[in-house]
C-alpha positions in Angstrom: -20.3 52.4 -55.0 -21.4 55.6 -53.2 -24.7 55.5 -51.4 -27.4 57.9 -52.7 -27.5 61.2 -50.7 -30.2 61.5 -48.2 -31.4 64.7 -49.7 -32.0 62.9 -53.0 -34.4 60.6 -51.2 -36.0 63.3 -49.1 -38.7 64.1 -51.7 -40.2 60.7 -52.0 -39.9 60.1 -48.2 -41.8 63.4 -47.5 -44.6 62.4 -50.0 -44.9 59.1 -48.2 -44.9 60.9 -44.9 -47.8 63.1 -46.0 -49.8 60.1 -47.0 -48.9 58.3 -43.8 -49.8 61.3 -41.7 -53.2 61.5 -43.4 -54.0 57.8 -42.8 -51.7 57.1 -39.8 -54.4 56.6 -37.2 -56.6 54.5 -39.5 -53.7 52.2 -40.3 -52.7 51.8 -36.7 -56.3 51.0 -35.6 -56.0 47.7 -37.4 -52.5 46.8 -36.1 -52.3 44.5 -33.1 -49.1 42.6 -32.1 -49.4 39.1 -33.5 -52.0 39.7 -36.1 -50.0 39.7 -39.3 -47.0 37.3 -38.9 -44.9 36.2 -41.9 -44.5 32.5 -42.6 -41.3 31.6 -44.6 -41.0 28.3 -46.4 -37.9 26.2 -46.0 -35.2 27.8 -48.1 -37.2 31.0 -48.5 -35.4 34.3 -48.7 -35.2 36.2 -45.4 -34.4 39.9 -45.9 -31.9 41.6 -43.6 -32.4 45.3 -43.5 -30.0 47.9 -42.1 -31.0 50.9 -40.1 -29.1 54.0 -38.8 -25.9 54.0 -36.7 -26.7 55.3 -33.2 -24.5 56.5 -30.3 -25.4 57.4 -26.7 -22.4 59.7 -26.6 -23.4 61.9 -29.5 -27.1 61.4 -30.0 -26.5 62.0 -33.7 -27.6 59.1 -35.9 -25.9 58.4 -39.3 -26.9 56.2 -42.2 -25.5 52.7 -42.2 -23.8 53.1 -45.6 -21.9 56.2 -44.4 -19.3 53.7 -43.3 -17.7 51.6 -46.0 -19.7 48.5 -45.4 -20.7 46.0 -48.1 -23.5 47.4 -50.3 -26.1 45.8 -52.5 -26.2 46.6 -56.2 -29.0 49.0 -55.6 -29.9 50.6 -52.3 -33.6 50.8 -51.7 -35.4 52.6 -48.9 -38.2 50.8 -47.0 -41.5 52.7 -46.6 -41.0 55.3 -43.9 -43.8 57.0 -41.9 -43.7 60.5 -40.5 -42.5 59.2 -37.1 -39.5 57.3 -38.6 -38.5 60.4 -40.5 -38.5 62.6 -37.4 -36.3 60.2 -35.4 -33.9 59.8 -38.3 -34.5 56.1 -39.2 -33.0 55.0 -42.5 -34.2 51.4 -43.2 -32.5 50.1 -46.3 -31.8 46.7 -47.9 -28.5 44.8 -47.5 -26.5 42.2 -49.6 -26.8 39.4 -46.9 -28.1 36.2 -48.4 -30.1 34.4 -45.7 -32.4 31.4 -46.3 -34.8 29.9 -43.9 -33.4 26.9 -42.0 -30.1 27.0 -44.0 -27.1 27.3 -41.7 -23.9 28.9 -43.1 -20.4 29.2 -41.8 -17.8 31.9 -42.7 -19.8 33.1 -45.7 -18.0 36.0 -47.5 -20.2 39.1 -47.9 -17.5 41.2 -49.7 -13.8 42.0 -49.6 -12.6 45.5 -50.3 -9.7 47.9 -49.8 -9.2 49.6 -46.5 -8.0 53.2 -47.2 -6.7 55.7 -44.7 -10.0 57.6 -44.9 -11.9 54.4 -44.1 -9.7 53.7 -41.1 -10.1 57.3 -39.7 -13.8 57.1 -40.1 -14.0 53.8 -38.3 -11.8 55.0 -35.5 -14.0 58.1 -35.0 -17.1 55.9 -34.9 -15.6 53.5 -32.4 -14.5 56.4 -30.2 -18.0 57.7 -30.1 -19.4 54.3 -29.3 -21.6 53.9 -32.4 -23.9 50.8 -32.6 -25.0 49.0 -35.8 -28.8 48.4 -36.0 -30.2 45.7 -38.2 -33.8 44.4 -38.8 -35.1 41.0 -39.8 -38.8 40.3 -40.1 -39.4 43.6 -38.2 -37.3 42.4 -35.3 -34.3 44.5 -34.3 -30.9 42.9 -34.0 -30.2 42.2 -30.3 -26.9 41.5 -28.6 -27.1 39.3 -25.6 -24.9 39.9 -22.6 -24.7 37.6 -19.6 -24.2 38.7 -16.0 -23.7 36.8 -12.8 -26.9 36.2 -10.8 -28.1 33.8 -8.1 -29.1 30.5 -9.6 -27.0 30.9 -12.8 -26.3 33.5 -15.4 -28.8 36.2 -16.1 -29.1 37.5 -19.7 -30.1 41.0 -20.9 -30.3 42.4 -24.4 -29.2 45.6 -26.0 -30.4 47.0 -29.2 -27.7 46.7 -31.9 -24.0 45.8 -31.7 -20.8 47.9 -31.6 -19.0 49.0 -34.8 -15.8 47.9 -33.1 -13.8 48.1 -29.9 -10.8 50.0 -28.6 -8.2 48.2 -26.5 -5.0 49.9 -25.2 -5.0 52.5 -27.9 -5.6 50.0 -30.7 -8.8 49.8 -32.7 -10.4 46.6 -33.7 -13.2 46.3 -36.3 -16.1 43.8 -36.0 -15.8 42.3 -39.4 -17.5 39.0 -38.7 -21.0 38.4 -37.3 -22.8 35.3 -36.1 -26.5 35.6 -36.9 -28.7 33.4 -34.7 -32.3 33.1 -35.6 -35.0 31.4 -33.5 -38.0 30.0 -35.4 -41.3 28.5 -34.4 -43.3 26.0 -36.3 -46.9 24.8 -35.8 -48.0 22.6 -38.7 -51.5 22.3 -37.4 -52.0 26.1 -37.3 -50.0 27.4 -40.3 -47.7 26.4 -43.1 -44.0 27.4 -43.0 -41.9 28.9 -40.2 -42.1 32.1 -38.2 -39.1 34.0 -36.9 -39.3 34.6 -33.1 -35.8 35.8 -32.3 -32.8 37.6 -33.9 -29.5 37.8 -32.1 -26.2 39.1 -33.4 -22.8 38.1 -32.0 -20.1 40.4 -33.4 -16.5 39.3 -33.7 -13.2 40.9 -34.7 -11.3 38.0 -36.3 -8.7 36.9 -38.9 -10.5 35.3 -41.8 -10.0 33.3 -45.0 -8.5 34.7 -48.2 -9.2 34.9 -51.9 -7.4 32.1 -53.8 -7.3 30.9 -57.4 -10.5 28.9 -56.8 -12.3 31.8 -55.1 -13.0 32.4 -51.4 -11.2 30.0 -49.0 -12.7 30.0 -45.5 -10.1 27.4 -44.2 -8.2 30.1 -42.4 -11.2 31.4 -40.4 -10.2 31.4 -36.8 -12.4 30.1 -34.1 -14.2 33.1 -32.6 -12.9 34.2 -29.2 -13.5 37.0 -26.8 -10.3 38.9 -27.7 -10.5 41.0 -30.9 -7.7 40.4 -33.4 -8.6 42.5 -36.6 -6.5 45.6 -35.9 -7.6 48.4 -38.2 -4.1 49.8 -38.6 -2.6 46.4 -39.5 -4.7 45.7 -42.5 -5.1 47.3 -45.9 -8.0 45.0 -46.9 -11.0 43.9 -45.0 -13.3 40.9 -45.7 -16.8 40.9 -44.1 -18.1 37.5 -43.3 -21.0 36.0 -41.4 -22.4 32.8 -39.9 -26.1 31.8 -39.9 -27.6 29.6 -37.3 -31.2 28.5 -37.1 -32.6 27.4 -33.7 -36.1 26.0 -33.1 -37.9 27.6 -30.2 -41.1 27.1 -28.3 -41.6 30.9 -28.1 -44.7 31.9 -29.9 -44.8 34.8 -32.4 -47.0 37.0 -30.2 -44.4 36.9 -27.4 -41.2 37.5 -29.4 -40.8 41.1 -28.2 -40.7 40.1 -24.6 -36.9 39.9 -24.4 -36.5 43.3 -25.9 -39.0 44.9 -23.5 -37.4 43.6 -20.3 -35.9 46.7 -18.7 -33.4 46.7 -15.9 -34.7 47.6 -12.4 -38.1 46.0 -12.8 -38.6 45.4 -9.1 -37.4 49.0 -8.4 -40.0 50.2 -10.8 -42.8 48.3 -9.1 -41.8 49.5 -5.6 -41.4 53.1 -6.7 -44.7 53.2 -8.5 -46.4 51.6 -5.4 -44.7 54.1 -3.2 -45.9 57.0 -5.3 -49.4 55.6 -5.3 -49.4 55.3 -1.5 -48.1 58.8 -1.1 -50.8 60.1 -3.4 -53.6 58.2 -1.6 -52.3 59.5 1.8 -52.1 63.1 0.6 -55.6 62.7 -0.9 -57.0 61.6 2.4 -55.2 64.2 4.4 -56.1 67.1 2.0 -59.7 65.9 1.7 -60.0 65.6 5.5 -58.5 69.0 6.2 -60.4 70.9 3.5 -63.7 69.2 4.1 -63.7 69.6 7.9 -62.4 73.2 7.7 -64.8 74.1 4.8 -67.7 72.5 6.6 -67.0 74.6 9.7 -66.5 77.8 7.7 -69.6 77.3 5.6 -71.7 76.5 8.7 -70.4 79.6 10.4 -70.9 81.9 7.4 -74.4 80.7 6.9 -75.5 81.3 10.5 -77.4 84.4 11.2 -74.8 86.8 12.7 -75.2 90.0 14.6 -73.9 93.2 13.2 -70.9 93.1 15.5 -70.0 89.5 14.4 -70.4 90.4 10.8 -68.1 93.3 11.2 -65.5 91.0 12.7 -65.7 88.4 9.9 -62.4 87.1 8.5 -61.4 84.5 6.0 -62.2 83.6 2.5 -65.9 84.9 2.6 -64.6 88.5 2.8 -63.2 88.3 -0.7 -66.3 87.0 -2.4 -66.7 90.3 -4.3 -63.2 89.9 -5.9 -62.6 86.2 -6.1 -63.7 86.0 -9.8 -62.0 89.3 -10.8 -60.3 89.2 -14.1 -56.6 88.4 -13.6 -53.7 90.3 -15.2 -52.6 88.9 -18.5 -55.9 87.0 -18.7 -55.5 86.2 -22.4 -52.1 84.5 -21.8 -53.6 82.4 -18.9 -56.5 81.3 -21.2 -54.0 80.3 -23.9 -51.9 78.3 -21.4 -54.9 76.5 -20.1 -56.1 75.8 -23.6 -52.7 74.4 -24.7 -52.6 72.3 -21.5 -56.0 70.8 -22.2 -54.8 70.0 -25.8 -51.7 68.2 -24.4 -53.8 66.3 -21.7 -56.2 65.1 -24.4 -53.4 63.9 -26.6 -51.7 62.1 -23.7 -54.9 60.4 -22.5 -55.9 59.1 -26.0 -52.4 58.0 -26.8 -52.1 56.0 -23.6 -55.6 54.5 -24.3 -54.4 53.3 -27.8 -51.1 52.0 -26.2 -53.0 50.1 -23.5 -55.1 48.5 -26.2 -51.9 47.3 -27.9 -52.2 49.6 -30.9 -48.8 51.2 -30.5 -46.5 48.2 -30.4 -42.8 49.0 -30.7 -42.8 46.8 -33.8 -44.4 49.7 -35.6 -41.5 52.0 -35.7 -42.3 55.7 -35.4 -45.9 54.8 -34.6 -45.9 56.4 -31.2 -44.4 59.7 -32.3 -46.7 59.9 -35.3 -49.8 59.1 -33.3 -48.9 61.8 -30.7 -48.4 64.4 -33.4 -51.7 63.5 -35.2 -53.6 63.4 -31.9 -52.2 66.7 -30.8 -53.4 68.1 -34.1 -56.9 66.7 -33.7 -57.1 67.8 -30.1 -56.7 71.4 -31.3 -60.5 71.7 -31.1 -60.5 71.0 -27.4 -57.7 73.4 -26.8 -59.6 76.2 -28.6 -62.8 75.4 -26.7 -61.0 75.5 -23.3 -59.2 78.8 -24.0 -62.4 80.4 -25.3 -64.4 79.3 -22.2 -61.8 80.7 -19.9 -61.6 84.0 -21.9 -65.4 84.2 -22.1 -65.5 84.0 -18.3 -63.7 87.4 -18.0 -64.2 89.2 -21.2 -66.6 88.7 -24.0 -64.6 90.5 -26.7 -61.4 90.2 -28.5 -61.7 86.4 -28.9 -59.7 86.3 -32.1 -56.4 87.2 -30.5 -56.9 84.6 -27.8 -57.6 81.9 -30.4 -54.7 82.9 -32.6 -52.3 82.7 -29.6 -53.8 79.2 -28.7 -53.2 78.0 -32.3 -49.7 79.5 -32.7 -47.9 80.2 -29.4 -47.1 76.7 -28.1 -46.9 74.9 -31.5 -44.9 77.8 -32.9 -42.4 77.6 -30.0 -42.0 73.9 -30.5 -41.5 74.2 -34.2 -39.0 77.0 -33.8 -36.9 75.0 -31.4 -37.2 71.9 -33.6 -36.1 73.9 -36.7 -33.1 75.4 -35.0 -31.9 72.1 -33.6 -32.5 70.5 -37.0 -30.2 73.0 -38.6 -27.5 72.1 -36.1 -28.0 68.4 -36.9 -28.0 69.1 -40.6 -24.7 70.8 -40.1 -23.3 67.6 -38.7 -24.4 65.6 -41.8 -26.5 63.3 -39.5 -29.4 61.2 -40.8 -31.3 62.7 -37.8 -31.7 65.9 -39.8 -35.3 66.1 -41.0 -35.5 67.0 -44.7 -37.1 70.4 -45.5 -39.9 68.6 -47.4 -40.8 66.8 -44.2 -40.8 70.2 -42.4 -43.4 71.3 -45.0 -45.5 68.2 -44.1 -45.4 69.3 -40.5 -46.5 72.8 -41.5 -49.4 71.3 -43.5 -50.5 69.4 -40.4 -50.2 72.5 -38.3 -51.8 75.1 -40.6 -54.1 72.8 -42.6 -55.6 70.8 -39.7 -54.6 72.0 -36.2 -55.3 75.8 -36.7 -58.8 75.3 -38.3 -59.7 72.9 -35.5 -58.6 75.4 -32.8 -60.8 78.1 -34.4 -63.7 75.6 -34.7 -63.4 74.8 -31.0 -63.1 78.5 -30.1 -66.1 79.3 -32.1 -68.2 76.7 -30.4 -66.9 77.9 -27.0 -67.8 81.5 -27.7 -71.2 80.7 -29.0 -72.2 79.2 -25.7 -73.2 81.4 -22.8 -70.5 82.2 -20.3 -69.9 80.1 -17.3 -72.0 81.3 -14.4 -70.3 82.2 -11.1 -72.1 82.3 -7.8 -71.1 85.8 -6.7 -70.9 89.2 -8.4 -67.6 91.0 -8.8 -67.4 94.4 -7.1 -66.5 97.5 -9.2 -63.7 98.5 -6.8 -61.1 96.0 -5.9 -60.6 95.2 -2.2 -57.2 95.9 -0.6 -55.2 92.9 0.2 -53.7 92.7 3.7 -50.0 92.1 4.3 -49.2 88.4 3.7 -46.9 86.2 5.8 -43.7 84.9 4.1 -45.0 81.4 3.7 -48.0 82.5 1.6 -45.8 84.4 -0.9 -46.1 83.2 -4.5 -42.5 82.1 -4.9 -42.6 79.9 -1.8 -46.0 78.3 -2.4 -45.1 77.6 -6.0 -41.8 76.1 -5.1 -43.3 73.9 -2.5 -46.4 72.9 -4.6 -44.3 71.8 -7.5 -42.4 69.1 -5.5 -45.4 66.8 -5.2 -46.3 66.5 -8.9 -42.6 65.9 -9.7 -42.4 63.3 -7.0 -45.4 61.5 -8.6 -43.6 61.2 -12.0 -40.0 60.9 -10.8 -39.7 57.1 -11.3 -41.3 57.0 -14.7 -39.3 60.0 -15.8 -36.1 58.1 -15.3 -37.3 55.2 -17.6 -38.7 57.6 -20.2 -35.4 59.5 -20.4 -33.4 56.2 -20.5 -35.6 55.2 -23.5 -35.0 58.6 -25.2 -31.3 59.1 -24.6 -29.9 55.6 -24.1 -31.9 54.0 -27.0 -33.8 51.5 -24.9 -37.3 50.2 -25.7 -40.2 51.6 -23.7 -43.4 49.7 -23.5 -44.5 50.3 -19.9 -47.7 52.1 -20.9 -49.6 50.5 -18.0 -47.3 52.1 -15.5 -47.4 55.4 -17.5 -51.2 55.5 -17.5 -51.2 54.9 -13.7 -48.6 57.7 -13.3 -50.8 60.1 -15.4 -53.8 59.4 -13.1 -51.6 60.0 -10.1 -50.2 63.2 -11.6 -53.7 64.6 -12.4 -55.0 63.9 -8.9 -51.8 65.3 -7.2 -51.8 68.5 -9.3 -55.5 69.1 -8.6 -55.1 68.5 -4.8 -52.0 70.7 -4.4 -53.5 73.6 -6.4 -56.8 73.4 -4.5 -55.0 73.3 -1.1 -52.8 76.3 -2.0 -55.8 78.3 -3.4 -57.7 77.7 -0.2 -54.9 78.8 2.1 -54.4 81.9 -0.1 -58.1 82.8 0.1 -58.2 82.4 3.8 -55.4 85.0 3.9 -57.8 87.3 2.0 -55.7 87.3 -1.1 -58.0 86.9 -4.1 -55.2 86.8 -6.8 -55.5 83.0 -7.1 -55.8 82.5 -10.9 -52.1 82.5 -11.8 -51.1 81.2 -8.3 -53.2 78.1 -9.0 -51.5 77.6 -12.3 -48.0 77.9 -10.9 -48.7 75.8 -7.8 -48.5 72.7 -9.9 -46.7 73.8 -13.0 -43.5 74.7 -11.2 -43.0 70.9 -11.1 -41.7 71.4 -14.7 -38.7 73.4 -13.2 -37.8 70.3 -11.1 -38.1 68.2 -14.3 -35.6 70.4 -16.1 -33.3 70.4 -13.1 -33.5 66.6 -13.0 -32.5 66.5 -16.7 -29.4 68.5 -15.8 -28.6 65.9 -13.1 -29.3 63.0 -15.5 -27.0 64.6 -18.1 -24.1 64.9 -15.7 -24.4 61.5 -14.0 -25.9 59.1 -16.6 -24.7 60.4 -20.0 -21.3 60.9 -21.6 -22.2 63.6 -24.1 -19.3 66.0 -24.8 -19.9 67.6 -28.2 -21.5 71.0 -28.3 -24.2 70.1 -30.8 -25.2 67.0 -28.9 -25.4 69.0 -25.7 -27.6 71.6 -27.3 -29.7 68.9 -28.8 -30.2 67.3 -25.3 -31.1 70.5 -23.5 -33.2 71.8 -26.3 -35.5 68.8 -26.3 -35.5 68.6 -22.5 -36.6 72.2 -22.4 -39.4 71.4 -24.8 -40.4 68.4 -22.6 -40.4 70.7 -19.5 -42.5 73.3 -21.3 -45.0 70.7 -22.2 -45.1 69.4 -18.6 -45.5 73.0 -17.4 -48.6 73.6 -19.5 -50.1 70.2 -18.7 -49.8 70.5 -14.9 -50.6 74.2 -14.8 -53.9 73.7 -16.7 -54.9 70.9 -14.4 -54.3 73.0 -11.4 -56.2 76.1 -12.7 -59.3 74.2 -13.8 -59.4 72.2 -10.6 -59.1 75.3 -8.5 -61.8 77.1 -10.5 -64.3 74.4 -9.9 -63.3 74.3 -6.2 -63.7 78.1 -5.7 -67.0 78.0 -7.7 -68.4 75.3 -5.4 -67.4 76.8 -2.1 -68.7 80.3 -2.9 -71.9 78.7 -4.1 -72.4 77.1 -0.8 -72.6 80.2 1.4 -75.1 83.0 1.7 -74.0 86.3 0.4 -75.9 89.4 1.5 
């Protein structure tokens, strides 16, 4: 029985996605890990659902039933939200018959012919390192591996299990699985049993056979470490499974702990602490230098000076008549700052929800869906920020600035996403987003985000412009020759190192989560890193702006933006290093997919850090020029 095509299911999935997008935040607001457990009675049906096949080598997911596995009489999709559709999840039912507390040994799932096409397909999947992903009671199937450690074996878990293995040029299929379920019971608190663990142990083994009296499991061999079911040596395959129920003291609210343990925990702690100490040291150093220097400068400038002393004045006071002069490409700068504020607002609120436990990994696609909806809602703040920046320089032509804020960054993201989606669609991967879901994204963009951007811009333009402490001269002052270490390229390259250093450690774990299919739930660390990043970007941009003004160069607007935003260049360069050292991607489409999404991530980081630097430098310049007497 052939599985239904994904395109045939796309319509209903997209309609559910639109409904989920409209009510996503409201639904998540009532979700807390541990609030709604399922209690199963003894002998009750436990549904095993299948998800996509994933590979670190190709980054292209495929539906479970694209391989000739045993299928139920009717394949049914589970309810998918917008986030699940975007990451290519395909959660469907399976024919496994699992009953609470009922163990089973060598149960036959199905037996079917093994054609040459099937064998070629399996070999291709094994070569690409594809993993099978299952779900029981919203818990993903985990494979446990042991490694030597002081004091006994140490266990770690990976999500899913391999389709098969390759040994000495021979391919072996995992046609038998041992399903181990951990359950917890507390008769005084609730009736029934709760599932708190789900492990899969795959095996490639010789099995029983069909006889005159039906399935005979007597020939099932004892599972061993060595695979024995050679794909090329068989024309039929029987899929079997064992079920084992183990009572556990683990409570339901803690059942995700084993999944969320990431390697290098101590390294993570020490690296975060190191970044925090560096940030605090830099904060103290920059604050001491700037405050002492500024105090001396302001005191000197405010003293009554003779005509000869006034004629010999140097430093940042001399450019007071040009410091707030309109920069070149001012509209583009306002748009970049507005988009960065929108991204910063989305990041802060998403992390707040995550810290409150509202974005548990048990809610698949919830994080991505929340980020999209929050970015849409933060359009009002983006429009307001860009309008205030534009209003500072020019009171007219606000519509073009607002249009660019509403369309430039989201449009760039949508274009890259659309092109990459066409490439994925050409590979017949389940990661290809249906065009009806694309329409849902356009509805979010044009129906909610764009009106909110215009609303924020309207509010911003209705307010009086931001007052600056000095007037701008009609004729621009000539800028003296600048030393090489004050040149824009050098200062930007040096300034971007510190923000990148602040996020370097967390970036590694985020990329491991994205590209090696690991669970990420370290939102406490991520919130701390965001705070460190904001402070570091503000400090480095303020310091670079001050040094530039003391050299009598008043073109600081764009310089303050690039002083921190060039950290995005280092992020992209690090992604190149990560690709060459950590990943084994060889296919062209997979390579384009990786660098396309990493470019989008770098662009987002560029706007986020640049807007922080520009806004911080503006308030700094406004304060220092408001502290001196201008004749």
